[in-house]
C-alpha positions, 0 to 999 in steps of 0.5 A, spaced: 317 688 039 316 686 047 322 682 050 317 681 057 310 678 056 304 681 060 304 675 064 312 675 066 311 683 067 306 682 072 310 677 076 316 682 076 311 687 079 309 682 084 316 680 086 317 688 087 311 688 091 314 683 095 320 687 096 317 693 098 311 690 102 314 685 107 317 687 113 321 681 115 327 680 111 326 672 112 319 672 110 320 677 104 326 672 101 322 666 102 316 669 098 321 672 093 324 666 092 318 662 091 316 667 085 322 666 082 322 659 082 315 659 078 318 665 073 325 663 072 325 656 075 330 657 080 331 651 084 335 653 090 338 659 093 342 662 099 342 669 102 349 669 106 350 676 109 357 679 110 359 684 115 361 691 111 367 692 116 371 685 116 368 683 110 367 676 114 360 672 112 355 672 117 353 664 117 349 665 123 344 669 119 344 666 113 337 663 110 336 657 105 331 655 100 332 648 098 339 648 099 343 643 103 347 646 108 354 643 107 355 647 100 353 653 104 358 652 109 364 650 104 362 656 100 363 660 106 370 657 109 373 657 102 371 664 100 371 667 107 377 672 107 382 672 114 381 677 119 384 684 117 386 682 110 381 687 106 382 694 107 376 699 104 378 704 099 
């Protein structure tokens, strides 16, 4: 018994191909989100990078796919850690 149909499997392979073949991060993310929307019905998505050293969100580098800016900003403000409040390890 297969849990993934042949059509869905091809769609997953197309997403993997996008990830490996598209060099520009923003272009890759938008293309991936479009495929995921068709495959699983996502209606919006956000890419919100975080600095690995400070653990601070990099709001200026965010990407949005059909997501309003206000909830993204509020998420950033609510979940962002104060500087120097996190130590690795």
